[in-house]
N, C-alpha and C positions, 0 to 999 in steps of 0.2 A: 713601224714602219708607216710611213704618211702614202694616205693612197694615189695609187697610181696617175690620178689625173684633178689637174684643176679645177677649181670651180669661174662658170663664163663671167661675174662679174669680176673677180678678182683681173682678171685678163682687161676687161672694159675698165677699172680702175688704171691698172699701170700703165695702158693705153693715153688716159688719160692726162696722167700726172707727166709721163712723160715727154709729154704734146708741151705741156704749160710749162718741164721745167727749160724746153727751146728758146724760151725767151728768157731767162732766170740768169744770171752773168753768177748765182753760186748755186752751192748743191749741201745736203748733211751729207756728214761719210760719218761713219763707226770701226770703232774696231771695238777684239775683243781679247783681254787678254784670260787666258784659259788654264786655270788648274787640270790637268790631266790628266785621268784615269791611267793610268800603266798597266801593260799587262806583268806577270811573273816574267823576271828574265828566266830564259832555258836556248838551250840550243836545239833543243827539237821542236820543228815545227807546230805550230799550232792548227788543229781542222780547220778546216775553210768557217765551220760552223760557231764556231770558241772563235774564231777572229772577228768573224760578223757581229757577235755579242757585244766584245768589247768594245767596235768603233760606233754601234749603235748608243752605246752607254755614251760614248763621247756624245753621238750628233744632237743625243735626246739634249745634252746641256746647250753646242750650242743652238740649237733650234727655237730653244726657248732665249738666247740673246738677238739670235735674229729677227726673230718675233717681237721682241721689245724695241730692237731699233727702227722695223720699220713701224713699229706703231706711234715713236715719235717720230717720225716725216724723214727716215735716213734714206736716201736712193742707194747706196753699196756700204756694206758692212764687210771686212778683211780678221779673217778668224788666224788663230797663226802657225808658223811651222810647227808639224811632229802632233797637230792638235783633234789629229782623230785615233792614232792609233800610240804614242811616242813614240823612246827613242831606245826601246831597249831590247836589237835586234843583232843576229847576225846575219849573212846575206842569205843564209836557205832559213830561217827561221824566219823571217819578215816576210818572206812568198807567198804564203795564204792572204796576210793584208793586200796583195795589190792588185791592180787591176787593167785591163787591154787599155788605156785612151786613147780615141780617136784624136784627129786632127780637125780641127774645131772646124775646118770647111765641109766636115759634112755636114753641115745644118741639121744637128739633133738637136732634140731635146728629150732628153730620155724621162723625164718624169711621164710625157706621151707615150712615148714607142721605147719603152722599156728594151723589147725583145729584139731590137732592130742589129745588136753586137753581142759581143757576148754576154753571159750577168756582170752586170754596175749595177750591186744593190746601192752604192756606194754614192755614185753620179747620181743616180735613176735619185735618191735622198737627196743627195742638194740641188737636182734639179726644178727637184719640188718642194724645195723651202726655199729657194728664188721666186718660184711661180706662185705657188701658194700667197707669199710677205709681197708679192710686184715691189721684189729686191734685188739687186747686184747683190751676188755673194761669193767672193772670194775664199777658198780652201788650198790645204796643202792636204796632198795624196800619193800613193806609189804604184807609178804608172811600169808592167812590163811587157817589153819586147819581144817575141821568139827571134832567133837568131838560125845558121844550118852553117853549113864548112865553106858556105859559098860566099862568107860575110869573114877576111881573114883576121877580124878583132872579135868575134864572134864568140862571148864566154865560155868556157869549159861546161857549163848549166844550158850551154844552147839557150841563152834571154838575156836581156838587160834589162837593165832596172833603175829605172830612176828616179831621184827627189824632183813631186812634181806639182805646181801649182794649179788649179783651174778656176777657170770663172764662168758662172751662168749670169744670164743676165737674168730681167724682169717676169720672161717669157718660160722661164725654165734652159734657153738653148745653151747649148757649150760655147763660147767666144772667144775663149784665150786658153792655152796648153801651155806651160811655162815648165824645161826640166832644168835644175838646178846647174849651175853650171861650175860655180866654188864649191867642193864640197868639205866641210870644215873634215879635221884630223876625228879620224873615230866611225867615219861615214861609210862602213868600207859595208854598207850593205848593198849600195851605190853604184852604179857606174856614172863616169864623167862623159858627159853628152861628145860628137865626134868634133862641133863646132860649137861656135859659143850663141844664144837661139837669142834675138834682138823680141820678146815678146810687147806687143802693142796694141789697142780695140781704139776703137771713136764709141762714146758715149752723147748723148746731147749736154752732159755737161763737162764737156773737155776731150782730152786725150789721154792714157791709162797706158800706159806701161808696168811691168814687175818682176820683181828679182827678192830673189827668199835671201835671206840673213848676212854668212860669211861675202858672198855678192856685191855685198855693197862697201866693202874694201876695195874693188878694185876697177882698174878702168871697162873689162868685155863681161857685163855689157849694162852693169851700173851709169858708167859716165859715156857712153856713145845712145844706152834711153836719152837721155837729156840734153846734152851737146848735138848730136845728128840726129836724132829722132823729132827733138821738141816736145817728149810728152811732155802735160800741164800736172799729172800727177804722179805717182808711182806708190803701185803696193806693195808691201813688205810681210809678209808671214817670215816672219823669222821666233825661235828656241834662242836666246838668246845670255848667253852667260856672262853677270855684269865685271868686269874689271876695272877697278878706280887705277888710277885717277883719271885714264883720258876717255878711257872704253866703256861706262857704264852706258846701256840703251837707250834712254831717256837724253841723256847726254849728248854722246853723238849722233843721234839719230836726229833728233832739234840742231844740230849746229849742221850734221849734211844736208839738209834740207834748204840752210842757212846761205851752206857756202853754193848749191848746185843751183840755187835758186827755182826749186818747185816744193810741191807738196810732197809729203811724206806720205803715209797710212801707215801707219806698223804696230803689228799684232802680235804678240811677248804670248811665250806659255807659260807658266806659273808655276816655281817647283825652289821654295826654298834654302829646299838643301842642294842644288846644285846652282846659286844663286841668278834665276830666272825670275826677272818678274822687272816688268818699264816697257809701257808701252805709250801712242802717241799720236798724237793730228797736227805734225810739224807743216809747217809751211816755211817763205820767205824769209818773211816777217819776225818769225820766230814757232813757240809753240800754242796754238788754239784749245791743246788740253791735253792731257800726260796728266798718269796714275803711276805713281810708284810703290812697293810696297813688297817690306822683306819680312815684313811680320805677320803673315797670315797666309794661310793660304789659299783665299777667296781666289773666282775669276771676277772680272771690272771691263765691265760697258760704259767705250766713253763716245760723245757724239760732239759732232760742232760742227758748223757751218764754214764750209771756204771757200775762196775765192774759184772760180770752175777754170780760170785763163789767167793764174797766177803774173804771167808778161805783160797781160794789157790792163791792170789792176795800176789804179796812178799813185799807189806805195810803194808798189816793185824796188825791191832795188838799184841802186843804177850799180853797174859793171868798178869790180873793186882793182885795181893794180895792188896786186898783196906786198909787192917790195918795195913801188914807190917811195913810200917815207924813211924805210931801215935802210935802202941802198944813200941819201942825197947827205947822211948825217954822219958826226963822226959819232964813234966810239966814245959812251959820256963818259967822264972823266971821274975820281973819285976810286972811294974801296971796291977793288977786282980780284979779291983773293977769291982761287975757283977752285972745287975738288969735284972729285965724280962720286955718280950716287946712282943705283942700279934705281930704276921701274921693271920691274919683273928681272929679264937679262937684260934690257937696251941700257949701258951704259952714258948717262948723262951729263952733262957740265952744268955742274950748281954753284951758284953767289948768294950767299948768306944777307939779307937781307937785314944790314944790322944797327940799323936807326927806323925811327917812326917816318919818314920820308928820304923821298932820295933818289938819285936816278943812275940805272946800273945797264951794263953791257955783258951779253957772255955770247961765246963765240965757240961753232962746232963746225968740222970741217968747212963746206961752203956757207954756215946758215951763222949768223950772228942776232941775237936776241935784244930788242932796247926794251926798259923799264923805264919810268916815270909812277912815279906809286906815292902813296899818302896814306898811313893807317890813322884810323879814328885814335889809338892808343896803343903803344909796343909794349905790349903785355910778354913778363920774363917768362911764361909757361909755353908760349908759343914762338916757332922756329918758320920762316918764310922763307923761300929761296927764290932764284932765278932760273930757269933751266935749256940750256938746249940740248937737241938732241937730233943729229943726221946720221943717219946707218938704214943697215939694212935689217929691219924684225920680223921674226918665227924663226921658228930651229929646221923646220920642213920645206915649207912653205914661205920662201924669205921675199919681201917688198918693202919697197921705203921707203921711210918717214922720217920728215924736216919737222918737228915741234919747237916752238916757242910755250914757255907754261911760267905762272908766277902759282908757285905749290906750297902748302902749308905740309911741314912735316907732322908726321905720325906723332915724336914726337921733339926736344931741344937736342939731344943726339941726331948729330950731321948722322952717323949711319944710317937713320929712319928715316930719309930724308928720299922720297919716291916708293916710297909703301902704302897701302890701299889707307886713306882716313874718312870718315865717316860725318865728322863732325869736327866743329870747331869756333870760336870767341869771338877772335879778331872781323872787326868790319872795316872800310876802306875808304875811308875820305874822296876814295878818286883812285886809278889809276889807267896807263894809256900800255899795252903792247903793240910791239911790231917786230918784226924778223927780213932779214932778206933774204928770202923765199924763192928759190927756182922753181915753182911752177902757179900756173892757174888756180889751184885745185885742192885751200886750204879751206878752214872751219873753223869754225871762232866757236869756241865752247865757251859757258862761263857757270862754274854749279855753286853750291852752294851747301851752307852745313845744313846735315840730314839728309842731302841726293838732292837737292831743291833747285830748280831752275833759275831762271832771272830773265822772265821774260817784260818788253821792254826797257827792265835797268841799264843797256851795255846797246853799245852799236859801231858797228864799223864803217871808216871813213873812205872817200876813193881810193883814200893815198894807204889803205891796208893795216891805219891804226884802228887797235879795240879798243874803244876809254867806256869807263859809267860814264854814265851819263849823268851822279848826283852820285851819295853816299851811298854805299850797299846797304839793303835792309837786312841782310840778315847776313850772318857772318860768312866768307870765302875759304870756298876749299880750296878753290881754283879758277884761271883765269888762261885756257889757251887758245894756242894759233898747231891747229891739227895741218900738216900740211901732206901732201901726195906726191909722191915722185912719180909718176904710174914709169915713167919710160926708164925708170933705172932698174925696176923690178929683174930679179931671176927668172930664166926658166922658170915655169911649173915642172916639180922635178914626179909627181902623180898624173899627170893628167894622159890616161890612154883609157881606151873602151874595154880593154880586159879586165 
C-alpha cells in the first residue's frame, strides 16, 4: 500500500505543470493494456482480506505503468475495465471487491483523508497513485450503494452494485464517477443505473467525458457526450472481445473517434483466451498510437501527444453528408448477381468481385452500397465481396446497423464470406465505397492484413465516399462504413434496477 500522504514537492510540481499546460494546445495521454490477474472462479465470496490481496496485485502492476507514463510526461492515463479484479463473478462473489464511491461533489482526496468515509483502500491507493505522480488516473472499480424497502426497485439483497469508472486528478481528488449504463450480456453481478449518466469534467487541456466498453455502441451516453456536451476527449476503459470483421477493438474504436470527431483514449484488458486485446489513442484524423497483440500475455503502455481541443485544430475534418454521393448516382451497371451470407448471425447481401477492377452496387432494405475498385492483382486463391446489411443486430439487446463493406472471404468458397479473417495477400490500387445511409452516425474502417490499421492511407470526402489515397501499402481485409440508426433500436429488455 502506498503511503497516505504525498510529498509536498509532488504537489508543487503538479501545480506548476498544470499552469504551464494551460498555455498549451496539446497534452500527452497514455493508456495501459493490462493482463489482469484473475481470481479463482467461485460462487463463494472471498474474504475482504483476500479480495484486497488480489486487487493490490493488479494495482502493483498498474502503479508501475502509471509511474512510467508520468515519467514520460503523460498528463492522464486510462486503465482498463475490470483491470483491478477481473470478471469471474456472480452477484454475491463480487461483493467483497466493491467500495462505496461517493459523489465527486464531496471534494475528497482519499490519499490524504482516507478515514472520511467507509474504508476504501482501493480508492485511497488510486488517489495516491495520481497524487504521487502528478497525473490524472482513470480506473474501473465496483460501487455499492445500500437501499431499503422505501425504494420499490431495491434488489432483494438491499444494495445496488455498479460497474464504475473513477477519475482522480493530479492532487488525488476524486473528480468523476460514472456508472456503466449499457451492461454487456453476462454482467449479471451489476445493476443498471436508473438513468443514463452523462459525466464530464474540465481540465487545463480540454473537456473530458467517460463511458465504458459496450456503451460505445449506443446513443446514451456516448453520442450525448459528444453531440450535446461537446467534450473534446472521451475516456474509455474497456474489456473488449475482438470480433472480426467489423468489431475488432482498434478497428472500431479508431473508426468511432473519426466518425464522432473526438479523441478516444481506449484502454483494454489483455486476455488472449477471450480474444481481448487492442488499445489506442485515437483522434478525428486517425490513430495516434495503437497496439494489438493476440500472441502474448504481456501488458502494453502507449503514449501520444494529442490536440487538447480537436474541433479548433486546423486539421479537424469537415462535416460529412454520409449519403450525399450514394443517393446522387444510379446503381452501377455490370455483373451484380447477389447471394446471402452471414456475419455471425446477421444476414448480409453480398456480390462477388469477379474481376480485377469494376463498379458494383448491392442493396438491402433502405441501404444501397456502391463500390469502385481496382486490385493490384486478381488472385485465384482469394475472393472479395461487396456487402450490405440493414437491420437489427443482437440476440437479446437489439440495435440497428447499416453496413457497407468491401470484405475478404475466408476462402474461395462463397459460404465462408463474413467469417473472421486476419490475413490476406491482395493489395488494391484504389477503392471508393459509399452508401445511402439513413443516419449521420457512420464510422469508417479500413483494416489491413494482420489486423493492422491504415493511418493516413484513406480519407472520407464531404459527400460520404470512403476512398483510398493511393495504392494500399498492405493487403486488405476490409474497408467498411459502419452506420448506426439509434432511433430504430428496440427497447432494452433488461434495463431495470432489479
